[in-house]
N, C-alpha and C positions, 0 to 999 in steps of 0.2 A: 410347352409342356404342360401337361394337365395336373392340375392341383392334385386330385386323387386319383389313382391308378389301382384298379383291383385283375389281379391276371389269374384265372382259372380257379378261382377261390373253391374250394370243397370242404364240407365239415359235417361230420355225421353224427348223432346222439343214439349210441347203440346201434339197432340195426336201420334208424332214421335218418336217412339223408336230407340234410334242412337245406344246403347248395350245393351245387353240382355244376364246377366248371364254371363259375361265373366270372366273366370278365367287364369291365366297364370302368371308362375315362370320363372325369367331370371337369372341365374347363375352368380358370379363373374366373368368377363373376357371373357363373351360371346359376341358374334355379332349375334344379334337376327333380324331375317327378321321378317317383319310385312306386308303381302299383301293382296289384295282384290280388287274387283271392285270400282269405284268411289260411295262413297257415303255408303262403307262398315262399317265406324264407326273408319276407324283408326286414323285421325286428334283427332276425339274426344276422344279415347282413350290417346292420348297423352295430350289433354286439361284436362282431370281427372287427369292423374299423375302430372302434372306443376301445379296443384291449380286452373286452370281460369275456370272450371267446376265442379261443385259436385255433383254426383249421388245420386238418389234416395235411392239405396240401393247398398251394397257390401263394402268391405274393401279394404284399397292400401298401402302397407308398402315398404318403404324402408329400409335396412340393420334393419329390426324387428321391426321400428318405424311407425307406424300411420301418412299417410300424409291427408288425408280428415278433413276438417277443416282449414287447413293452406292455408294462403294466398299466392298467386305464390309467393313474392319473399321470403317469410319462405321455401317455398320449394327449391327454388334455394340455399338457404344457408344451406338446409341439405345435397348439394352435388349433385343436379341436372341441367344440361343443356340442352336447346333446342335450334333447330333452326326452323323457320316454312315454309310453302309450298311459299308463294311468300315473295320474298327478302323487306327485311324490314330495310334497311339501310337509314342513315342520308343521302340525295342526296347531300346537302350543305356543310357537314363537310368530313373531311380527310379519308382516311383508317385509319391511326393510333388512329385518335379520336373517329372511330366508333367503334373501337375494346376496346379503353376504357370503353366506356359506357358501355361495360359489365360488368363492377364494379363499376357502378355509386352508387347504395345500399353501397358500401364498401369504399368509398371516399368521400360521402356527409358529411359536417359538418352543423353546427349550422349557422346563420346569422352572428352572430358574429365573430366565427371562421373565419367564409369568407371574412368577411368586414377586419378583422386585418390580415390576410394572416398568419395565425400561423403556427410556424416551425412543429406542427403535421399536418396540413392539406397540407403542403410542401411536407413532407414526404410522406404522403399518394398518391398523384398527383405523385410524384416519381416513385415511388412503381408499380402505376397503368400504367405509361408510359412504364418501363422496364417490367412488364408481358406482356403488349400489344404487343413490341418489338419481345418478345421469342414469341409469339404466330405467330407472324407475318413470324418470322424465321421459323418456326416449318412447315407452311405451303407453305415456299419458295415463300413468297410474299412481304419480308422485302424492296426490291427495289420499291415498291409504296406507302411506306408508306404516302407522303406527298401528293400523288394524289386525288382528290376529288372522292368520290363514283360516282357521275354523270358520271364521266368520265371510270367509270370500264366498262367490257363486263359484260355480265351476269354469264357467267361461274366465272368470277372472284370474281364477288358480292356473288355469292353462296361460295366459298372459305374464304371471310372474315365473312359472316356469321358463318361459324365454328370456325374462329379464335377467333370471341367475345363471342362463348359457352367456346371453349378451355380454355380464359384468367381467369375462372371464377377457373379453377383446380379441374373439377368436378370429380366424382366417376364414373358415371351415365351420358351417353350423349344420347338424344332422337334427332333423324336426321329425318325432315320429306320433303322426298323428296330431296336430296341432287343432284340429277342428271338429276334432271326432264329438259329437254330441252337441253341437251351438248350432244356434237357431241360423236362418239365410243371414239374418243383418250382422251377427256375430261373425258369420264366414266373411261378408264384407269386409268387416273390418281385420281379419286376419290377412287376407289377400293385402289391403293396404299396407299392412306393418310390414308384410314380406319384401313387399316393393320398396319401402323406404330402408329397410335393415341393407339391401343391396345397394340401392343410391345413394345412401349417406355414409353410410359405414365400409362397403365395398366389398361385403361378406359374401362367400358362395353359399350357397344352401342346398342340401338335399333333403327332400322332402318325403316323407311316407303318408299317404292319405286316402281315404277310404272316398271324401267327398270329389267327385270326380270334376264337377264343375270348376271347383278352386284349382285343382291338378293342372287341368287343362287351360285355363285362361292365365296360368302364373308360369307354368314351366316352359324354359326354352326347348329343354329334349325331356322324353319321357321312357324310361326303362320299365320293361313288365317281367315280371317274374310270375311261374307257376309251377308248383312241384320245386321249388328250390333250382329251376333252369329257368334262364333268359329266353324267353321267346320272342321278344320285339325291342326295338328301340327307336326312336327317331322324334320327328317332331310331332306337338299334339293331333295335328292335321293328319299325319301319316298312320299314329296309332289309333284315332278313332274309326280307320276305315279299314285295320289290320284284321284279316278274317280270324288268325289265332288268337288275336286281343279278342274280338268279339265273341268268341266261342267259349273261352276260358272264364273270360271276367267281365267285360261292357255290355256283353248280351245280358247277364245276369244281371246285373247293375242297372240298365235299361227297363226289363220287364220287372226287377221289382220298384223301380220309379212310377209304372204303372196304375201299380196294385196299392 
């Protein structure tokens, strides 16, 4: 059974159709690439899955359970974590504190509990800290625990966002352009990290990314959107040679790479 299944998902904002009849199945343990030109609907698809946008039509199921109608924190509680296109760290907080915010809905208590600093609250905070430290060790950034987010490079901020998603111990990870703006060396590091996330943690990954080298090198299958519609799906080899994909996206990417 697919871990994530979309059926004929359609969503429009005003008169603009962002997704139209999009269906997709992601298998457990898969790394799925999701590509397409700017405005193709990739981030909207992530927003639908994570509960930020509700489509006018379709179904979205995670491990056989319907997600539509759930608020984002309830979707996250099912076992889904995500990152966003733009870095969304709290600049005045430390790296460790930023990663711990990934567990805010699991550690918060009532006003009375917070005031009294009950043992349960202290234990929850200690567990959150331990899980955040483990996530930072996994991405090999524990040495920066006490640095403030504002002091980090852009690439480091992207890694901290991945750690904040991992701290929830999800079964499905949605990554929105984790390699955007990175050097080739850092892109190679992201490639290695994503492979480790799957191999060592068993997490299924759906990856939106414009760095084609990364997508084609790491994905088991690739889904291509254009103007909100799915125009192709298959192995990286098949997608590279698909005429519709070349015309809509890869041809432009290749042309840009030559200049």
